[in-house]
N, C-alpha and C positions, 0 to 999 in steps of 0.2 A: 682746226679745233684742238685746243689744249685743255686738259682737265683743270678745273679751278676748285679750290676748297671753299665751301660756304661757311658762314659763322657757325652753322649747326655741326660742321665737321664733314658733311656729305660732299662728295666730289661730283661735279657735273662738267660736261664740255662747255667751254665758253666760246661764243660766236662773236668775232670782232671785226671781220671785214664788212665794209659798208654794204655791198651788194648782198652778201649772205644775211646780214641782220635785217635788211629790208624784206627779203623773201620770208624769213622766219616770222617777222612781225605781221606780215600781210596774209600769210597762209591760213586757210581754214583748218589745216591739219595741226595748227599751233594752238594748243588749248591752255587756258588758265585754270582748269580744274585739276588741282594738285592734291586733292583731299583723300585719294585712295591710300590705304595703309601701305607703308613700305616705300613710298616715293620719296626721293630726295627733297629736302626742305631748305629754305633760306636760313631760318633760325629754328632752334629747338623750342618745344613747348607751344602754347597757344599763340597764334599769330594772325595777322589780317587775312592771309590766304586761306584760313580755315572757314571764313564766312561766305557761304554760297550766295548770299543776297547782295554782297558788295559788287559794284559795277566792274571793278578791275578783275574780279574772279569769274565773270560770266562769259559764256560762249553763246554763239547763235543757237536758237532763235531768240532766247531771252535777252541777250545783250543787244541784238539788233533792234528789238522792240523798245528797249530802254532808251537807246540812242535816238531813235526816230521821235519819241515823245519829247526829248530834250533838245532837239536840234535847233530850235528857234530861241532857246534861252540864253545861249552863250555866244551869240553872233557879235561881230564887231559893233553893230549899231546899238545893241543892248548894253555892251560893256562901256561904250563911250559915255553913257549917262553918268558913270561914276568917275570918269577921268578928272573933272575939276576937283572933286573931293579928294582923290588920291594925291593930286598936285598940292592941294592946300595942306594936307597932312604932312607930306614930305617937307614942305617949306617950314611948317610949324616945328617939326622935329629938329630941323637945322637951327632955327631960331633959339630953341631951348638948349641945344647942344653946347653952344659956346665955341671958343677958339680951339679947344682941345677936347676930343671926345672919342668914344669907342664906337666904331661903325656898327659893330654887332649889337650891343645892348641899347645904344642911344638912337639908332636909325633903322637898321635892316630888320631887326626883329619886330619892333613896334609898328613899322609902316604897314606891311601886309596884314598884320594882326588887326590893326584898327580899321583898315579898309574892309576886310571880310566881316568883322564884327558889325560895322555900320551897314554893310550890304544885307546882312542877315538879321539885323535888329538885336544883336547880342550885347548885353551890358558889358562894358569893359572890365567891370569888377569881377567878372567870371573868367577873364582871359587867363590868369595864372593857373586856374583849375584846368582849363583846356590844355594849356601847355604841358602840365603834368601828365595828363592823359595821352596826348599825342607823342610826347617824348618816350613814354613807355611802349606805345605801339610801334614806333619807328626805331626802337633801340634793339641792339643785338644782345643786350645783357640778359642774364638768366632770371628775369622777373618770373615769379611763380605763376602757374596757370590760373590759380585762384585770383591773384592780384590783377592779372590782365583781364580776366573775365569780369571782375567787379568794376574795373575801370571802363571797360567797353559797355557794360550794362548802364552805368551811371551816365556816360556820354550819350548813349542812345536815348535814355530817359529824358535828358535835357533837350535833345533835338526834338523829341516828341512834344515836349512842353512848348517849344518855340512854334512849331507848326500849329498846335492847338490854339495858341494865342493869336496867330495870324488868321485862323479861320473865324475866330470871334470878332476880331477887329482887322479886316483886310486893309492892306496899304498898297504900296508900290515898290516893296522891297524885293530882293532876290527870292525869298521864300514864297512870296505871292506869285512870282512868275513860275516857280516850280509847282505850286499848287494848281495853277491854271494851265500848265503845259499839257498838251494832248496831241494825239495823232489819230485823226478821224474818230474822235470821241473817246479813244482809249487814253486813260490817264494813269499816273503813277499810283500804286497802292500806298497805304500809310507806311508800310514797312519799307518800300522803295524810297518814299519821301524822306523818312528819317535816316536811311542810309546815305542818301544824297547830301543831306545837311551835314551829317557826320563827315563825309568825304571832303566837302568844301571847307569845313572848319579845320580839318587835319591838314589837307594838302594846300589849302588856300593861304596858310601863313608860313608853315615850316619850310615847305619846298621852295616857295618864292623867296622867303628870307634868305635861304642858303644861296640862291642864285645872286641875290644882291650882294651878299657878303663875298662870295667867290669872285663876282665881277669886279667889286671894288678892290679886292686883293690883286687881281690880274692887272687892272689899270694902274695901281700903285707900283706894281713891278715894272710897268712900262710907262714911266712918266711922260715920255714924248707922245704916247698915244692919248693919254689923258689931256695933255696940253692941246693936242690937235682937236679933241672933242670939245674942249672948252672954247676954242677959237672958232670952231665950225659946228654950230648947233644942228645944221642940216645932216650931220653924220650920226645923229642920235639913234635913229632906227637901225641902220646897218651896224652900228656899234653894239646895240643890244643883241642883234642876230649873231655877231661874232662872239660875244660873251656866252650866249647860249650854246654855240657850237663848241667853243673851247672849253667851257666849264660845265656844260650841262650833260646829263640831268642831275649831277651832284652825287650820283651813286652808280651802281653797276647794273641796274636794270632789274627785271622780274623774271623768274623762272617760267619756262613753257614746257608742257608735255607734248611731244610730237606723236600724233595719233595714227599716222600712216607714213610710210617711207617718204621723206621729203628731199627732193633733189635741189641742191644749192649750186651756184656757180663754182663753189670750192669743194664739192663732194656731196655725199648723200648721208642724211641722218636717218637711221633705222627707226621704224615705228616703236613706240614704248620708251624712247629716250627722253630724259628731262635735260634741257639745255638752258644756258643763260645767254640770251642775246644781249650784247653789251653796247648800248647806243654811244657811250663815251668812247669806246674803242673805234666804232664806226665813224664817229666824228673826227677822228684823227688818222683815218686811212688815207695814205698818200695816193692811192689810186682814185680816190673820190675828191680830194682837196689838195690843191697845189701847196707844197711846203706846209703841211698841216700843223707843225709845231710852232709856226710863226703866228703870233697874235697880231692881227691887223684889222682895225675897226673899219677899214675901207673895203674889206674883202667882199661884203655883200652890197656895196654901193655900185651904182652905174647899171648899165644894161646887160653886161656880161656876168650875171650873178652865177655863183658856183652851184653845185648840187645842194638841195635843201638839207639842213642839218636834221638830226634825229633826236634833239633834246626833248621834244614832246612826243616821241615815239613815231609810229607809222602804222597805217592800216586801221582795222576796226577799233583798236584801243588807243588811237591818237587822242592825246589829252583834251578832254572837254573844256578844261579851263585855260587852254593855251592863249586865247585872246585876252583873258583877264591877267594872266601872268605877264604877257608882253606889255600890256598897258602899265602895270605897276612897275615893271623894270624900267620902262621908258621914263616914267615920272620920277622914279628914284634917281636915275642918272642924269636926268635933265636938271633936277634940283641941285644935285652935287656939283655938276660941271658948270652951271651958270652962277650959283651962289658962292661956290668955293673953287674958283679956277686954279688956285695955288695949292690945293689939297695935297698933302704928302704924309708919309708914314712917320710916326714918332720913333719907331724902333727898326732895327734890322729885320727885314721881312723874312729872312732865312731862319729866324728864331721863333717865328709865329707858331704856336701850338694849334693842332687841328683835333677835331673830335675823333675818337677812335672806338666808339661803342654804338654807332648808329648805322642805319641803311643809307643815310645822307651825310656827306662829309663836308665840313666847312671849318674855317678858323674859329677858335673859341673866343679870341679877342682880336681887334684890329684897331690899335690906337693911332689916331691921326691928328694933324694940325691943319686948320683951315687956311693958313697963309704962311 
């Protein structure tokens, strides 16, 4: 464990070994309640981790109850209902893009945004407003506490309006599934519902878009791998898993407060320590993955699959939207590799500029030619 400096300036130990990260993420002594005064923070000022009602900030038993109610909502069977629409949107975006386009603005950002907006019944004319809100929440810039608070309140108010509209006119959208979700009669409260819609809008487009962008960048850096994927569509699913391992989760993880001494394979973390378990580091641990710096779309193919990657986390906070993200990534790279088998970068990829003020990192632009 080595100290790492957060955007806030606080220093915390960073956990990077695969086995250590899994222990921290799975342990009941690993808390997401970081609201006590004086604890290290990821960023200064008001941030997402200040909201006790957000699912990512809850510990058992509240977190366990929330997950039990939602466990049937994001199953592969439920998510498959939206696969044809995701595929159609991906192909439509490629049709519009033309022979030369920016993967970021013309494909990766609008694809998950349109999918999640359609799933939730959100008009696309509200999308740019959502983007402004979520970029502020995911940014490490010093936005004022007042601005963050106003943005959060406005976002939550609109989520409440969406839920109210679905109560008046029920349909078969994702919001309707959330409204109907229950565990032995226990249902989500109105506050929990609005937080869930907020989380889906925020995470359902920005984080997935970043993985599409980073995955496209990685494939363009390895044109022989892209050509292999285009020639062998059966490699799509393992290719997405390798993209998730190599590029995911697009940031350095979330802080955890250790509430009692925690024994790791690599040492002991004393109670009261705030640590940063880093899934990206774990995904490149050579004790867990053979030659982890090698990008290989066949790594997860066949019967002798390696350890599971940690792009979606591990333990109680394993990403609820993992099935949705996987489906969107699969349809994104299916469309690119089948429609544009000769895709290549227009510019030297070593000159690509990356974001430098967010909790999720991705190229700002990725100019390509389709043939």
